[in-house]
C-alpha positions in Angstrom: 58.8 2.6 -66.6 55.7 2.5 -64.7 53.6 5.6 -64.6 51.6 6.5 -61.4 47.9 6.9 -62.1 46.3 10.3 -61.1 44.5 10.3 -57.9 40.8 9.4 -58.1 38.9 12.7 -57.1 35.4 10.8 -57.0 33.9 11.1 -53.4 33.9 7.8 -51.6 31.9 7.0 -48.5 34.1 5.3 -45.9 32.4 3.6 -43.0 33.7 5.0 -39.7 33.8 2.2 -37.0 31.3 2.9 -34.2 29.6 5.7 -36.0 25.9 5.1 -37.3 23.8 7.2 -39.7 21.8 9.7 -37.8 18.5 8.2 -39.0 19.5 4.8 -37.8 20.7 6.2 -34.5 17.4 7.9 -33.9 15.4 4.8 -34.7 17.4 2.7 -32.3 16.9 5.3 -29.7 13.3 5.3 -30.1 13.0 1.4 -30.3 12.6 0.6 -26.6 9.7 3.2 -26.2 7.4 1.3 -28.5 7.1 -1.3 -25.8 5.6 1.3 -23.5 2.7 1.8 -25.8 0.4 -1.0 -24.7 0.8 -0.1 -21.0 0.1 3.5 -22.0 -2.9 2.7 -23.8 -4.4 0.7 -21.0 -3.4 3.5 -18.5 -5.2 6.1 -20.6 -8.3 4.0 -21.2 -8.6 2.9 -17.5 -7.4 6.0 -15.8 -6.9 9.3 -17.8 -10.0 9.1 -19.9 -12.3 8.2 -16.9 -10.7 10.9 -14.6 -11.4 13.7 -17.3 -14.7 12.3 -17.9 -15.5 12.4 -14.1 -14.7 16.1 -14.0 -17.3 16.7 -16.7 -20.0 14.6 -15.4 -19.6 16.3 -11.9 -21.1 19.3 -13.3 -24.0 17.3 -14.7 -27.2 15.4 -13.7 -26.9 12.2 -15.6 -28.3 8.9 -16.3 -27.5 6.1 -18.6 -29.7 7.9 -21.2 -29.3 11.6 -20.9 -27.1 14.2 -19.6 -28.1 17.8 -18.2 -25.5 20.4 -17.3 -26.3 22.0 -13.9 -23.0 23.7 -13.0 -21.9 23.8 -9.5 -25.2 22.5 -8.0 -23.8 19.0 -7.2 -20.8 20.6 -5.3 -23.3 23.0 -3.5 -25.4 20.1 -2.4 -22.6 18.0 -1.4 -21.1 20.6 0.9 -24.4 22.1 2.3 -25.9 18.8 3.1 -25.1 18.0 6.7 -25.1 14.1 6.0 -22.8 14.6 3.1 -20.3 17.0 4.9 -20.1 14.5 7.7 -18.4 12.1 5.4 -15.8 14.7 4.4 -15.0 15.4 8.2 -14.9 11.6 9.0 -12.5 11.2 6.1 -10.0 13.7 7.5 -10.3 12.1 11.0 -9.9 8.7 9.8 -7.0 9.4 7.6 -5.1 11.4 10.1 -5.6 9.2 13.1 -4.8 5.8 11.3 -1.7 7.3 9.6 -0.6 8.7 12.9 -1.1 5.6 15.0 0.6 3.3 12.3 3.7 5.6 12.3 4.1 5.6 16.1 3.2 2.0 16.7 5.0 0.7 13.6 8.2 2.5 14.8 7.9 1.0 18.3 7.2 -2.5 17.0 9.9 -2.2 14.4 12.4 -1.2 17.1 11.3 -4.2 19.4 11.5 -6.6 16.7 14.9 -5.7 15.4 16.1 -5.9 19.1 17.9 -8.9 20.7 14.8 -10.6 21.9 13.7 -14.2 22.0 11.2 -15.6 19.4 12.0 -12.8 17.2 11.0 -14.5 14.2 7.8 -15.9 15.5 6.7 -12.1 16.6 7.4 -10.9 13.2 5.0 -13.3 11.7 2.5 -12.7 14.1 2.6 -9.0 13.6 2.6 -9.2 9.9 -0.2 -11.8 9.7 -3.0 -9.3 9.8 -1.8 -7.7 6.6 -2.4 -10.9 4.7 -6.0 -11.4 5.6 -8.8 -10.1 3.6 -10.2 -6.7 4.7 -13.7 -8.2 4.4 -12.6 -11.1 6.5 -11.1 -8.7 9.0 -14.3 -6.7 9.2 -16.7 -9.5 9.6 -14.5 -11.0 12.4 -14.4 -7.8 14.5 -18.1 -7.1 13.9 -18.7 -10.2 15.8 -16.2 -9.6 18.5 -17.7 -6.1 19.0 -21.1 -7.2 19.2 -22.7 -5.4 22.3 -24.5 -8.4 23.5 -22.9 -11.5 22.3 -19.3 -10.2 21.3 -16.3 -11.6 23.1 -15.1 -8.1 24.0 -18.1 -7.1 26.0 -18.3 -10.7 27.6 -14.7 -10.3 28.6 -15.3 -7.1 30.2 -18.4 -8.3 31.9 -16.1 -10.7 33.8 -14.5 -7.8 35.5 -17.8 -6.0 36.2 -17.4 -3.6 33.3 -20.5 -2.9 31.1 -19.1 -2.7 27.7 -20.2 0.0 25.3 -21.8 -0.6 22.0 -18.6 -0.6 19.9 -20.5 -0.3 16.5 -23.8 0.9 17.6 -22.8 3.9 19.6 -22.6 7.1 17.2 -19.6 8.4 19.3 -17.5 5.2 19.2 -18.3 3.6 15.8 -15.8 5.6 13.7 -13.0 5.1 16.4 -13.8 1.4 16.9 -13.1 1.0 13.0 -9.9 3.1 13.3 -8.6 0.9 16.0 -9.5 -2.2 13.7 -7.8 -0.6 10.7 -4.6 0.2 12.7 -4.5 -3.4 13.9 -4.8 -4.6 10.3 -2.1 -2.2 8.9 0.5 -1.7 11.5 2.2 -4.8 10.5 3.2 -3.3 7.1 4.4 -0.1 8.9 6.8 -2.3 11.2 7.9 -4.1 8.3 8.9 -1.0 6.4 10.4 0.4 9.7 12.4 -2.9 10.3 13.8 -2.5 6.9 15.1 0.9 7.6 16.4 0.0 11.1 18.5 -3.0 9.9 20.3 -0.5 7.3 21.6 1.7 10.0 25.3 1.0 10.5 26.0 -0.4 13.9 29.1 1.7 14.2 26.9 4.8 15.1 25.5 3.0 18.1 28.9 2.0 19.2 30.3 5.4 18.9 27.3 6.8 20.9 27.9 4.3 23.7 31.6 5.3 23.9 30.4 9.0 24.3 28.1 7.9 27.1 24.8 8.1 25.3 21.9 6.3 27.0 19.1 4.4 25.0 16.8 7.3 24.8 19.6 9.5 23.4 20.7 6.9 20.9 17.1 6.5 19.8 16.4 10.0 19.4 19.7 11.2 17.9 20.4 8.2 15.7 17.4 5.9 15.1 14.9 8.6 14.6 16.7 10.7 12.0 18.0 7.7 10.1 14.6 6.0 9.6 13.1 9.2 8.2 12.8 7.6 4.6 10.8 4.8 6.2 8.7 7.5 8.1 8.0 9.2 5.0 6.9 6.0 3.2 4.6 4.9 6.1 3.1 8.3 6.3 2.2 8.6 2.5 0.9 4.9 2.2 -1.1 5.2 5.4 -2.6 8.4 4.6 -3.7 7.5 1.1 -5.1 4.2 2.3 -7.0 6.1 5.2 -8.4 8.8 2.9 -9.6 6.2 0.4 -10.9 3.6 3.0 -14.2 1.9 2.2 -14.2 -1.8 2.5 -13.6 -2.1 6.2 -16.3 0.8 7.1 -18.8 -0.9 4.7 -18.5 -4.2 6.1 -18.5 -3.3 9.8 -21.1 -0.5 10.0 -22.1 0.4 6.3 -21.5 4.0 7.4 -23.8 3.8 10.4 -25.4 4.2 12.8 -27.0 6.8 10.8 -24.1 8.7 9.1 -21.9 8.5 12.2 -19.1 6.6 10.5 -19.6 7.6 6.9 -16.6 8.5 4.9 -16.4 10.0 1.5 -15.9 6.7 -0.3 -19.0 5.3 1.5 -21.1 8.4 0.9 -20.1 8.1 -2.9 -21.2 4.6 -3.1 -24.5 5.3 -1.3 -25.1 8.1 -3.9 -24.6 5.7 -6.9 -26.9 3.2 -5.1 -29.5 5.7 -4.8 -29.5 6.8 -8.4 -27.8 10.4 -7.7 -25.0 9.7 -10.4 -24.0 13.3 -10.8 -23.8 13.8 -7.1 -21.7 10.8 -6.5 -19.4 11.7 -9.4 -18.9 15.2 -7.6 -18.1 13.3 -4.4 -15.5 11.4 -6.6 -13.8 14.5 -7.7 -14.0 16.0 -4.3 -12.2 12.8 -3.0 -9.5 13.0 -5.8 -9.0 16.8 -5.1 -8.7 16.0 -1.3 -6.2 13.2 -1.6 -4.0 15.2 -4.2 -4.1 18.5 -2.1 -2.9 16.6 0.9 -0.6 14.0 -0.5 1.5 15.9 -3.2 2.4 18.8 -0.7 3.0 16.5 2.1 5.3 14.4 -0.1 7.3 17.2 -1.2 7.7 18.6 2.1 8.8 15.3 3.7 11.3 14.7 0.9 12.7 18.3 1.4 13.3 17.7 5.0 14.9 14.3 4.2 17.3 16.1 1.7 18.0 18.7 4.3 19.0 16.0 6.8 
């Protein structure tokens, strides 16, 4: 007669399907993040480290060979020198006007180019084409067109008996002439963003509004404008950042002139570097960074909060 063997009391490890040891599970979770290290290293070297270095060198008078700590003297000079503070004022004017005009014109063009009009595809290409052109090329072209003596614009005005002004040589007009060119160059991108937002609006909303007797203005104000608010937020933020940091177009068209009439922070910073005032120009970089951050971050938060409330 067979006898039953006593049960084995030795502890055995049984693999549970779908359950991994904690250490292996942690390693698998960490594994994808290793691929971020090269990009993070490049970002640190090219952005984080220079940013913190700029904050230090803004308080110094430095050259390639020596550094002298001078405290807030660079910032005092920057804000008390009329020629330098003029660039700060022009930066705010340039960023505000270009951003506002791109929002208004981009929305109107977007509504037009999403409506049922003939040659709609061709007009879209024409509106977007300036965005593809080099900023330097645009600046050189309009510098020639706005020449007070041989420019096409003033020659055209002369045919109607109008004495054209010095678009880029009159201190009271130079900055606003560049603003007009920048809006012409960038409004196509704003219109494209608005068109993407407009075509995403369900047509049932407009049909229901028509049934209720709403006219075109009421449909635009009550349906289109609120529902393209995400596109408006995008256009405002992108246009304002670009306007506050603009340099190429201004430098090509006027070099900040005549005098300092069209100087902005970016052109002032460049001039100070060219003149050898490295500490002062670094302080200007810090001022530009703080100004852009102080405007964009609260504005972005406020616009997103309004969008959430909607």
